Biopython code that builds the backbone (N, CA, C, O; Angstrom):
import numpy as np
from Bio.PDB.StructureBuilder import StructureBuilder

atoms = [
    (1, "UNK", "N", (-63.025, 78.477, 32.788)),
    (1, "UNK", "CA", (-63.375, 78.163, 31.425)),
    (1, "UNK", "C", (-62.180, 77.673, 30.611)),
    (1, "UNK", "O", (-62.355, 76.921, 29.652)),
    (2, "UNK", "N", (-61.002, 78.077, 30.971)),
    (2, "UNK", "CA", (-59.825, 77.779, 30.148)),
    (2, "UNK", "C", (-59.661, 76.282, 29.882)),
    (2, "UNK", "O", (-59.397, 75.912, 28.738)),
    (3, "UNK", "N", (-59.802, 75.400, 30.879)),
    (3, "UNK", "CA", (-59.641, 73.971, 30.565)),
    (3, "UNK", "C", (-60.629, 73.478, 29.496)),
    (3, "UNK", "O", (-60.248, 72.698, 28.623)),
    (4, "UNK", "N", (-61.869, 73.917, 29.554)),
    (4, "UNK", "CA", (-62.858, 73.490, 28.560)),
    (4, "UNK", "C", (-62.540, 74.062, 27.184)),
    (4, "UNK", "O", (-62.654, 73.361, 26.179)),
    (5, "UNK", "N", (-62.149, 75.308, 27.135)),
    (5, "UNK", "CA", (-61.824, 75.935, 25.856)),
    (5, "UNK", "C", (-60.610, 75.246, 25.227)),
    (5, "UNK", "O", (-60.590, 74.995, 24.022)),
    (6, "UNK", "N", (-59.611, 74.945, 26.036)),
    (6, "UNK", "CA", (-58.438, 74.221, 25.531)),
    (6, "UNK", "C", (-58.832, 72.853, 25.000)),
    (6, "UNK", "O", (-58.319, 72.407, 23.974)),
    (7, "UNK", "N", (-59.740, 72.191, 25.696)),
    (7, "UNK", "CA", (-60.193, 70.865, 25.254)),
    (7, "UNK", "C", (-60.920, 70.961, 23.911)),
    (7, "UNK", "O", (-60.672, 70.152, 23.017)),
    (8, "UNK", "N", (-61.816, 71.945, 23.759)),
    (8, "UNK", "CA", (-62.517, 72.118, 22.487)),
    (8, "UNK", "C", (-61.533, 72.383, 21.355)),
    (8, "UNK", "O", (-61.677, 71.846, 20.257)),
    (9, "UNK", "N", (-60.543, 73.207, 21.629)),
    (9, "UNK", "CA", (-59.550, 73.515, 20.596)),
    (9, "UNK", "C", (-58.808, 72.246, 20.187)),
    (9, "UNK", "O", (-58.605, 71.983, 19.001)),
    (10, "UNK", "N", (-58.413, 71.473, 21.180)),
    (10, "UNK", "CA", (-57.684, 70.233, 20.911)),
    (10, "UNK", "C", (-58.542, 69.233, 20.131)),
    (10, "UNK", "O", (-58.057, 68.598, 19.194)),
    (11, "UNK", "N", (-59.805, 69.093, 20.511)),
    (11, "UNK", "CA", (-60.694, 68.113, 19.886)),
    (11, "UNK", "C", (-61.142, 68.506, 18.488)),
    (11, "UNK", "O", (-61.285, 67.641, 17.623)),
    (12, "UNK", "N", (-61.363, 69.784, 18.251)),
    (12, "UNK", "CA", (-62.078, 70.194, 17.044)),
    (12, "UNK", "C", (-61.288, 71.074, 16.076)),
    (12, "UNK", "O", (-61.752, 71.339, 14.967)),
    (13, "UNK", "N", (-60.119, 71.522, 16.476)),
    (13, "UNK", "CA", (-59.368, 72.427, 15.600)),
    (13, "UNK", "C", (-59.060, 71.795, 14.245)),
    (13, "UNK", "O", (-59.157, 72.462, 13.215)),
    (14, "UNK", "N", (-58.693, 70.523, 14.238)),
    (14, "UNK", "CA", (-58.370, 69.848, 12.981)),
    (14, "UNK", "C", (-59.585, 69.678, 12.078)),
    (14, "UNK", "O", (-59.446, 69.350, 10.899)),
    (15, "UNK", "N", (-60.789, 69.903, 12.637)),
    (15, "UNK", "CA", (-62.024, 69.788, 11.851)),
    (15, "UNK", "C", (-62.508, 71.156, 11.355)),
    (15, "UNK", "O", (-63.573, 71.260, 10.748)),
    (16, "UNK", "N", (-61.719, 72.198, 11.618)),
    (16, "UNK", "CA", (-62.068, 73.530, 11.142)),
    (16, "UNK", "C", (-62.563, 74.484, 12.218)),
    (16, "UNK", "O", (-62.912, 75.628, 11.926)),
    (17, "UNK", "N", (-62.593, 74.019, 13.454)),
    (17, "UNK", "CA", (-63.034, 74.873, 14.557)),
    (17, "UNK", "C", (-61.911, 75.813, 14.956)),
    (17, "UNK", "O", (-60.775, 75.387, 15.159)),
    (18, "UNK", "N", (-62.230, 77.079, 15.065)),
    (18, "UNK", "CA", (-61.226, 78.072, 15.449)),
    (18, "UNK", "C", (-61.685, 78.806, 16.699)),
    (18, "UNK", "O", (-62.876, 79.048, 16.895)),
    (19, "UNK", "N", (-60.747, 79.145, 17.516)),
    (19, "UNK", "CA", (-61.016, 79.926, 18.725)),
    (19, "UNK", "C", (-60.201, 81.197, 18.645)),
    (19, "UNK", "O", (-59.023, 81.177, 18.290)),
    (20, "UNK", "N", (-60.839, 82.297, 18.978)),
    (20, "UNK", "CA", (-60.137, 83.569, 19.144)),
    (20, "UNK", "C", (-60.586, 84.111, 20.494)),
    (20, "UNK", "O", (-61.743, 84.491, 20.672)),
    (21, "UNK", "N", (-59.671, 84.139, 21.422)),
    (21, "UNK", "CA", (-59.973, 84.672, 22.751)),
    (21, "UNK", "C", (-59.719, 86.173, 22.737)),
    (21, "UNK", "O", (-58.698, 86.639, 22.231)),
    (22, "UNK", "N", (-60.649, 86.911, 23.291)),
    (22, "UNK", "CA", (-60.506, 88.364, 23.373)),
    (22, "UNK", "C", (-60.349, 88.719, 24.847)),
    (22, "UNK", "O", (-61.264, 88.521, 25.646)),
    (23, "UNK", "N", (-59.186, 89.241, 25.191)),
    (23, "UNK", "CA", (-58.910, 89.608, 26.576)),
    (23, "UNK", "C", (-59.152, 91.104, 26.761)),
    (23, "UNK", "O", (-58.433, 91.940, 26.212)),
    (24, "UNK", "N", (-60.164, 91.415, 27.536)),
    (24, "UNK", "CA", (-60.461, 92.804, 27.884)),
    (24, "UNK", "C", (-60.033, 92.997, 29.334)),
    (24, "UNK", "O", (-60.679, 92.466, 30.237)),
    (25, "UNK", "N", (-58.963, 93.741, 29.574)),
    (25, "UNK", "CA", (-58.380, 93.828, 30.911)),
    (25, "UNK", "C", (-59.286, 94.504, 31.933)),
    (25, "UNK", "O", (-59.957, 95.497, 31.653)),
    (26, "UNK", "N", (-59.277, 93.931, 33.110)),
    (26, "UNK", "CA", (-59.982, 94.535, 34.236)),
    (26, "UNK", "C", (-59.035, 95.414, 35.044)),
    (26, "UNK", "O", (-59.439, 96.439, 35.595)),
    (27, "UNK", "N", (-57.768, 95.001, 35.108)),
    (27, "UNK", "CA", (-56.766, 95.714, 35.895)),
    (27, "UNK", "C", (-55.650, 96.226, 34.981)),
    (27, "UNK", "O", (-55.428, 95.684, 33.898)),
    (28, "UNK", "N", (-54.960, 97.259, 35.421)),
    (28, "UNK", "CA", (-53.911, 97.884, 34.619)),
    (28, "UNK", "C", (-52.823, 96.899, 34.204)),
    (28, "UNK", "O", (-52.362, 96.941, 33.063)),
    (29, "UNK", "N", (-52.401, 96.010, 35.109)),
    (29, "UNK", "CA", (-51.320, 95.084, 34.765)),
    (29, "UNK", "C", (-51.740, 94.118, 33.651)),
    (29, "UNK", "O", (-50.888, 93.544, 32.973)),
    (30, "UNK", "N", (-53.046, 93.940, 33.464)),
    (30, "UNK", "CA", (-53.546, 93.054, 32.409)),
    (30, "UNK", "C", (-53.510, 93.717, 31.035)),
    (30, "UNK", "O", (-53.757, 93.055, 30.027)),
    (31, "UNK", "N", (-53.212, 94.989, 30.980)),
    (31, "UNK", "CA", (-53.103, 95.700, 29.707)),
    (31, "UNK", "C", (-51.745, 95.495, 29.062)),
    (31, "UNK", "O", (-51.579, 95.752, 27.869)),
    (32, "UNK", "N", (-50.786, 95.042, 29.825)),
    (32, "UNK", "CA", (-49.416, 94.878, 29.347)),
    (32, "UNK", "C", (-49.295, 93.598, 28.504)),
    (32, "UNK", "O", (-49.597, 92.501, 28.975)),
    (33, "UNK", "N", (-48.854, 93.759, 27.268)),
    (33, "UNK", "CA", (-48.732, 92.623, 26.355)),
    (33, "UNK", "C", (-47.884, 91.505, 26.940)),
    (33, "UNK", "O", (-48.256, 90.334, 26.866)),
    (34, "UNK", "N", (-46.743, 91.864, 27.524)),
    (34, "UNK", "CA", (-45.845, 90.841, 28.065)),
    (34, "UNK", "C", (-46.506, 90.048, 29.186)),
    (34, "UNK", "O", (-46.294, 88.840, 29.292)),
    (35, "UNK", "N", (-47.301, 90.707, 30.021)),
    (35, "UNK", "CA", (-48.011, 89.995, 31.086)),
    (35, "UNK", "C", (-49.027, 89.013, 30.515)),
    (35, "UNK", "O", (-49.153, 87.887, 30.996)),
    (36, "UNK", "N", (-49.745, 89.447, 29.492)),
    (36, "UNK", "CA", (-50.729, 88.570, 28.861)),
    (36, "UNK", "C", (-50.024, 87.411, 28.167)),
    (36, "UNK", "O", (-50.461, 86.265, 28.275)),
    (37, "UNK", "N", (-48.941, 87.699, 27.461)),
    (37, "UNK", "CA", (-48.182, 86.644, 26.782)),
    (37, "UNK", "C", (-47.654, 85.620, 27.791)),
    (37, "UNK", "O", (-47.661, 84.420, 27.516)),
    (38, "UNK", "N", (-47.204, 86.080, 28.938)),
    (38, "UNK", "CA", (-46.723, 85.166, 29.984)),
    (38, "UNK", "C", (-47.849, 84.283, 30.503)),
    (38, "UNK", "O", (-47.649, 83.089, 30.729)),
    (39, "UNK", "N", (-49.026, 84.861, 30.692)),
    (39, "UNK", "CA", (-50.178, 84.087, 31.168)),
    (39, "UNK", "C", (-50.598, 83.054, 30.121)),
    (39, "UNK", "O", (-50.923, 81.918, 30.468)),
    (40, "UNK", "N", (-50.594, 83.435, 28.860)),
    (40, "UNK", "CA", (-50.938, 82.510, 27.779)),
    (40, "UNK", "C", (-49.980, 81.328, 27.797)),
    (40, "UNK", "O", (-50.401, 80.178, 27.676)),
    (41, "UNK", "N", (-48.703, 81.611, 27.949)),
    (41, "UNK", "CA", (-47.705, 80.542, 28.014)),
    (41, "UNK", "C", (-47.888, 79.691, 29.268)),
    (41, "UNK", "O", (-47.847, 78.462, 29.198)),
    (42, "UNK", "N", (-48.087, 80.334, 30.403)),
    (42, "UNK", "CA", (-48.259, 79.620, 31.675)),
    (42, "UNK", "C", (-49.452, 78.666, 31.642)),
    (42, "UNK", "O", (-49.378, 77.558, 32.175)),
    (43, "UNK", "N", (-50.553, 79.093, 31.016)),
    (43, "UNK", "CA", (-51.755, 78.265, 30.946)),
    (43, "UNK", "C", (-51.734, 77.294, 29.764)),
    (43, "UNK", "O", (-52.662, 76.502, 29.600)),
    (44, "UNK", "N", (-50.682, 77.348, 28.939)),
    (44, "UNK", "CA", (-50.571, 76.435, 27.809)),
    (44, "UNK", "C", (-51.628, 76.663, 26.738)),
    (44, "UNK", "O", (-52.106, 75.714, 26.116)),
    (45, "UNK", "N", (-51.988, 77.912, 26.529)),
    (45, "UNK", "CA", (-53.017, 78.259, 25.547)),
    (45, "UNK", "C", (-52.389, 78.295, 24.155)),
    (45, "UNK", "O", (-51.403, 78.994, 23.925)),
    (46, "UNK", "N", (-52.973, 77.533, 23.234)),
    (46, "UNK", "CA", (-52.432, 77.428, 21.880)),
    (46, "UNK", "C", (-53.218, 78.226, 20.856)),
    (46, "UNK", "O", (-52.721, 78.470, 19.756)),
    (47, "UNK", "N", (-54.430, 78.635, 21.191)),
    (47, "UNK", "CA", (-55.261, 79.398, 20.268)),
    (47, "UNK", "C", (-54.930, 80.888, 20.407)),
    (47, "UNK", "O", (-54.368, 81.304, 21.420)),
    (48, "UNK", "N", (-55.276, 81.694, 19.392)),
    (48, "UNK", "CA", (-54.956, 83.123, 19.451)),
    (48, "UNK", "C", (-55.689, 83.841, 20.583)),
    (48, "UNK", "O", (-56.856, 83.570, 20.865)),
    (49, "UNK", "N", (-54.980, 84.749, 21.214)),
    (49, "UNK", "CA", (-55.554, 85.602, 22.255)),
    (49, "UNK", "C", (-55.281, 87.047, 21.847)),
    (49, "UNK", "O", (-54.129, 87.448, 21.688)),
    (50, "UNK", "N", (-56.340, 87.816, 21.681)),
    (50, "UNK", "CA", (-56.180, 89.224, 21.336)),
    (50, "UNK", "C", (-56.294, 90.064, 22.601)),
    (50, "UNK", "O", (-56.909, 89.650, 23.584)),
    (51, "UNK", "N", (-55.711, 91.212, 22.563)),
    (51, "UNK", "CA", (-55.734, 92.130, 23.696)),
    (51, "UNK", "C", (-56.585, 93.342, 23.315)),
    (51, "UNK", "O", (-56.226, 94.107, 22.420)),
    (52, "UNK", "N", (-57.707, 93.506, 23.999)),
    (52, "UNK", "CA", (-58.695, 94.544, 23.682)),
    (52, "UNK", "C", (-58.612, 95.681, 24.705)),
    (52, "UNK", "O", (-59.589, 95.984, 25.391)),
    (53, "UNK", "N", (-57.441, 96.299, 24.797)),
    (53, "UNK", "CA", (-57.223, 97.330, 25.817)),
    (53, "UNK", "C", (-58.180, 98.504, 25.710)),
    (53, "UNK", "O", (-58.571, 99.072, 26.729)),
    (54, "UNK", "N", (-58.562, 98.878, 24.498)),
    (54, "UNK", "CA", (-59.443, 100.036, 24.331)),
    (54, "UNK", "C", (-60.922, 99.663, 24.376)),
    (54, "UNK", "O", (-61.783, 100.542, 24.332)),
    (55, "UNK", "N", (-61.224, 98.366, 24.465)),
    (55, "UNK", "CA", (-62.604, 97.917, 24.608)),
    (55, "UNK", "C", (-63.436, 97.965, 23.339)),
    (55, "UNK", "O", (-64.660, 97.863, 23.408)),
    (56, "UNK", "N", (-62.804, 98.118, 22.181)),
    (56, "UNK", "CA", (-63.575, 98.207, 20.934)),
    (56, "UNK", "C", (-64.350, 96.918, 20.653)),
    (56, "UNK", "O", (-65.517, 96.970, 20.264)),
    (57, "UNK", "N", (-63.721, 95.791, 20.843)),
    (57, "UNK", "CA", (-64.416, 94.527, 20.611)),
    (57, "UNK", "C", (-65.498, 94.333, 21.663)),
    (57, "UNK", "O", (-66.607, 93.899, 21.352)),
    (58, "UNK", "N", (-65.177, 94.650, 22.890)),
    (58, "UNK", "CA", (-66.140, 94.565, 23.996)),
    (58, "UNK", "C", (-67.418, 95.338, 23.641)),
    (58, "UNK", "O", (-68.525, 94.819, 23.783)),
    (59, "UNK", "N", (-67.252, 96.566, 23.185)),
    (59, "UNK", "CA", (-68.407, 97.401, 22.849)),
    (59, "UNK", "C", (-69.099, 96.943, 21.565)),
    (59, "UNK", "O", (-70.321, 97.042, 21.456)),
    (60, "UNK", "N", (-68.336, 96.446, 20.599)),
    (60, "UNK", "CA", (-68.924, 96.002, 19.331)),
    (60, "UNK", "C", (-69.927, 94.862, 19.546)),
    (60, "UNK", "O", (-70.893, 94.724, 18.796)),
    (61, "UNK", "N", (-69.687, 94.064, 20.560)),
    (61, "UNK", "CA", (-70.595, 92.957, 20.876)),
    (61, "UNK", "C", (-71.557, 93.318, 22.009)),
    (61, "UNK", "O", (-72.263, 92.454, 22.530)),
    (62, "UNK", "N", (-71.581, 94.579, 22.380)),
    (62, "UNK", "CA", (-72.449, 95.050, 23.479)),
    (62, "UNK", "C", (-72.256, 94.213, 24.739)),
    (62, "UNK", "O", (-73.214, 93.866, 25.431)),
    (63, "UNK", "N", (-71.010, 93.904, 25.014)),
    (63, "UNK", "CA", (-70.669, 93.080, 26.174)),
    (63, "UNK", "C", (-70.966, 93.805, 27.474)),
    (63, "UNK", "O", (-70.775, 95.015, 27.590)),
    (64, "UNK", "N", (-71.429, 93.054, 28.431)),
    (64, "UNK", "CA", (-71.610, 93.569, 29.782)),
    (64, "UNK", "C", (-71.053, 92.608, 30.819)),
    (64, "UNK", "O", (-70.798, 92.996, 31.959)),
    (65, "UNK", "N", (-70.865, 91.365, 30.427)),
    (65, "UNK", "CA", (-70.478, 90.323, 31.382)),
    (65, "UNK", "C", (-69.312, 89.519, 30.844)),
    (65, "UNK", "O", (-69.146, 89.361, 29.635)),
    (66, "UNK", "N", (-68.527, 89.026, 31.745)),
    (66, "UNK", "CA", (-67.503, 88.073, 31.366)),
    (66, "UNK", "C", (-67.345, 87.061, 32.475)),
    (66, "UNK", "O", (-67.529, 87.356, 33.656)),
    (67, "UNK", "N", (-67.004, 85.881, 32.065)),
    (67, "UNK", "CA", (-66.758, 85.501, 30.665)),
    (67, "UNK", "C", (-68.056, 85.329, 29.882)),
    (67, "UNK", "O", (-69.101, 84.978, 30.430)),
    (68, "UNK", "N", (-67.951, 85.584, 28.610)),
    (68, "UNK", "CA", (-69.025, 85.299, 27.659)),
    (68, "UNK", "C", (-68.389, 84.591, 26.482)),
    (68, "UNK", "O", (-67.318, 84.977, 26.014)),
    (69, "UNK", "N", (-69.059, 83.549, 26.008)),
    (69, "UNK", "CA", (-68.528, 82.866, 24.827)),
    (69, "UNK", "C", (-69.587, 82.869, 23.736)),
    (69, "UNK", "O", (-70.790, 82.798, 23.990)),
    (70, "UNK", "N", (-69.088, 82.953, 22.519)),
    (70, "UNK", "CA", (-69.922, 82.977, 21.329)),
    (70, "UNK", "C", (-69.503, 81.830, 20.417)),
    (70, "UNK", "O", (-68.324, 81.489, 20.325)),
    (71, "UNK", "N", (-70.480, 81.250, 19.750)),
    (71, "UNK", "CA", (-70.192, 80.363, 18.628)),
    (71, "UNK", "C", (-70.678, 81.097, 17.390)),
    (71, "UNK", "O", (-71.846, 81.470, 17.283)),
    (72, "UNK", "N", (-69.766, 81.293, 16.471)),
    (72, "UNK", "CA", (-70.054, 82.039, 15.246)),
    (72, "UNK", "C", (-69.840, 81.091, 14.074)),
    (72, "UNK", "O", (-68.791, 80.455, 13.973)),
    (73, "UNK", "N", (-70.827, 80.994, 13.189)),
    (73, "UNK", "CA", (-70.713, 80.051, 12.076)),
    (73, "UNK", "C", (-69.791, 80.590, 10.992)),
    (73, "UNK", "O", (-69.296, 81.714, 11.076)),
    (74, "UNK", "N", (-69.571, 79.770, 9.978)),
    (74, "UNK", "CA", (-68.623, 80.141, 8.923)),
    (74, "UNK", "C", (-69.091, 81.320, 8.079)),
    (74, "UNK", "O", (-68.304, 81.900, 7.330)),
    (75, "UNK", "N", (-70.361, 81.676, 8.197)),
    (75, "UNK", "CA", (-70.894, 82.848, 7.504)),
    (75, "UNK", "C", (-70.767, 84.116, 8.354)),
    (75, "UNK", "O", (-71.071, 85.215, 7.890)),
    (76, "UNK", "N", (-70.317, 83.955, 9.597)),
    (76, "UNK", "CA", (-70.136, 85.099, 10.483)),
    (76, "UNK", "C", (-71.332, 85.420, 11.358)),
    (76, "UNK", "O", (-71.369, 86.476, 11.990)),
    (77, "UNK", "N", (-72.314, 84.523, 11.405)),
    (77, "UNK", "CA", (-73.504, 84.743, 12.224)),
    (77, "UNK", "C", (-73.316, 84.156, 13.622)),
    (77, "UNK", "O", (-72.826, 83.037, 13.776)),
    (78, "UNK", "N", (-73.701, 84.909, 14.618)),
    (78, "UNK", "CA", (-73.651, 84.411, 15.993)),
    (78, "UNK", "C", (-74.761, 83.380, 16.143)),
    (78, "UNK", "O", (-75.938, 83.692, 15.966)),
    (79, "UNK", "N", (-74.382, 82.163, 16.468)),
    (79, "UNK", "CA", (-75.345, 81.080, 16.586)),
    (79, "UNK", "C", (-75.622, 80.703, 18.036)),
    (79, "UNK", "O", (-76.606, 80.025, 18.334)),
    (80, "UNK", "N", (-74.749, 81.147, 18.933)),
    (80, "UNK", "CA", (-74.908, 80.788, 20.342)),
    (80, "UNK", "C", (-74.112, 81.775, 21.175)),
    (80, "UNK", "O", (-73.031, 82.214, 20.782)),
    (81, "UNK", "N", (-74.661, 82.114, 22.325)),
    (81, "UNK", "CA", (-73.958, 82.959, 23.280)),
    (81, "UNK", "C", (-74.263, 82.425, 24.673)),
    (81, "UNK", "O", (-75.405, 82.092, 24.990)),
    (82, "UNK", "N", (-73.230, 82.348, 25.492)),
    (82, "UNK", "CA", (-73.430, 81.929, 26.880)),
    (82, "UNK", "C", (-72.641, 82.867, 27.782)),
    (82, "UNK", "O", (-71.456, 83.116, 27.560)),
    (83, "UNK", "N", (-73.311, 83.377, 28.791)),
    (83, "UNK", "CA", (-72.680, 84.272, 29.765)),
    (83, "UNK", "C", (-72.298, 83.454, 30.991)),
    (83, "UNK", "O", (-73.110, 82.699, 31.525)),
    (84, "UNK", "N", (-71.056, 83.614, 31.428)),
    (84, "UNK", "CA", (-70.598, 82.966, 32.656)),
    (84, "UNK", "C", (-70.082, 81.561, 32.443)),
    (84, "UNK", "O", (-69.919, 81.088, 31.318)),
    (85, "UNK", "N", (-69.833, 80.919, 33.557)),
    (85, "UNK", "CA", (-69.355, 79.538, 33.552)),
    (85, "UNK", "C", (-70.511, 78.597, 33.234)),
    (85, "UNK", "O", (-71.668, 79.014, 33.187)),
    (86, "UNK", "N", (-70.191, 77.334, 33.016)),
    (86, "UNK", "CA", (-71.218, 76.314, 32.838)),
    (86, "UNK", "C", (-71.637, 76.122, 31.399)),
    (86, "UNK", "O", (-71.094, 76.741, 30.484)),
    (87, "UNK", "N", (-72.625, 75.242, 31.213)),
    (87, "UNK", "CA", (-73.170, 74.872, 29.898)),
    (87, "UNK", "C", (-72.086, 74.311, 28.981)),
    (87, "UNK", "O", (-72.131, 74.518, 27.768)),
    (88, "UNK", "N", (-71.125, 73.612, 29.547)),
    (88, "UNK", "CA", (-70.017, 73.083, 28.748)),
    (88, "UNK", "C", (-70.471, 71.965, 27.819)),
    (88, "UNK", "O", (-70.044, 71.916, 26.666)),
    (89, "UNK", "N", (-71.332, 71.063, 28.301)),
    (89, "UNK", "CA", (-71.826, 69.988, 27.441)),
    (89, "UNK", "C", (-72.681, 70.546, 26.310)),
    (89, "UNK", "O", (-72.564, 70.114, 25.163)),
    (90, "UNK", "N", (-73.532, 71.500, 26.634)),
    (90, "UNK", "CA", (-74.370, 72.141, 25.624)),
    (90, "UNK", "C", (-73.502, 72.811, 24.554)),
    (90, "UNK", "O", (-73.772, 72.683, 23.360)),
    (91, "UNK", "N", (-72.477, 73.515, 24.982)),
    (91, "UNK", "CA", (-71.574, 74.180, 24.035)),
    (91, "UNK", "C", (-70.876, 73.161, 23.154)),
    (91, "UNK", "O", (-70.762, 73.354, 21.943)),
    (92, "UNK", "N", (-70.409, 72.075, 23.759)),
    (92, "UNK", "CA", (-69.725, 71.025, 23.005)),
    (92, "UNK", "C", (-70.650, 70.447, 21.931)),
    (92, "UNK", "O", (-70.230, 70.245, 20.791)),
    (93, "UNK", "N", (-71.890, 70.185, 22.288)),
    (93, "UNK", "CA", (-72.850, 69.632, 21.321)),
    (93, "UNK", "C", (-73.108, 70.611, 20.180)),
    (93, "UNK", "O", (-73.238, 70.202, 19.027)),
    (94, "UNK", "N", (-73.182, 71.883, 20.493)),
    (94, "UNK", "CA", (-73.407, 72.889, 19.449)),
    (94, "UNK", "C", (-72.188, 73.043, 18.548)),
    (94, "UNK", "O", (-72.331, 73.271, 17.347)),
    (95, "UNK", "N", (-71.003, 72.923, 19.110)),
    (95, "UNK", "CA", (-69.787, 72.944, 18.286)),
    (95, "UNK", "C", (-69.833, 71.798, 17.283)),
    (95, "UNK", "O", (-69.572, 71.993, 16.096)),
    (96, "UNK", "N", (-70.165, 70.610, 17.761)),
    (96, "UNK", "CA", (-70.242, 69.448, 16.880)),
    (96, "UNK", "C", (-71.283, 69.659, 15.778)),
    (96, "UNK", "O", (-71.033, 69.337, 14.617)),
    (97, "UNK", "N", (-72.447, 70.201, 16.142)),
    (97, "UNK", "CA", (-73.500, 70.433, 15.155)),
    (97, "UNK", "C", (-73.054, 71.448, 14.108)),
    (97, "UNK", "O", (-73.304, 71.259, 12.917)),
    (98, "UNK", "N", (-72.401, 72.515, 14.537)),
    (98, "UNK", "CA", (-71.931, 73.518, 13.574)),
    (98, "UNK", "C", (-70.868, 72.957, 12.649)),
    (98, "UNK", "O", (-70.816, 73.318, 11.473)),
    (99, "UNK", "N", (-70.021, 72.079, 13.165)),
    (99, "UNK", "CA", (-68.990, 71.487, 12.320)),
    (99, "UNK", "C", (-69.581, 70.566, 11.252)),
    (99, "UNK", "O", (-68.967, 70.354, 10.207)),
    (100, "UNK", "N", (-70.755, 70.027, 11.509)),
    (100, "UNK", "CA", (-71.414, 69.164, 10.533)),
    (100, "UNK", "C", (-72.106, 69.947, 9.421)),
    (100, "UNK", "O", (-72.428, 69.387, 8.374)),
    (101, "UNK", "N", (-72.331, 71.227, 9.644)),
    (101, "UNK", "CA", (-73.032, 72.033, 8.626)),
    (101, "UNK", "C", (-72.155, 72.299, 7.412)),
    (101, "UNK", "O", (-72.590, 72.959, 6.468)),
]
sb = StructureBuilder()
sb.init_structure("model")
sb.init_model(0)
sb.init_chain("A")
sb.init_seg("    ")
for serial, (resi, resn, name, xyz) in enumerate(atoms, 1):
    if name == "N":
        sb.init_residue(resn, " ", resi, " ")
    sb.init_atom(name, np.array(xyz, "f"), 0.0, 1.0, " ", f" {name:<3s}", serial, name[0])
structure = sb.get_structure()
């Protein structure tokens, strides 16, 4: 998913689109801030990445699967959710539609 997310950020950030990645670690080494920061740098990620070690964000969204992506409008309403890989064109079209609102 990272290449598509990076592309959306690059294409739409100047139009008001924001990305906040929430990293919920599966393994102990993924809980370490420095390891996550190194991965963010290695993958060239420019958008914010939060570290959800205690799973509060995971539980707040009743998450069960990853990756999962959400599109949330400027009012804070979840307008789209997709579990897993794929649906990249559909997501792109919905991003464009939300930016027009």
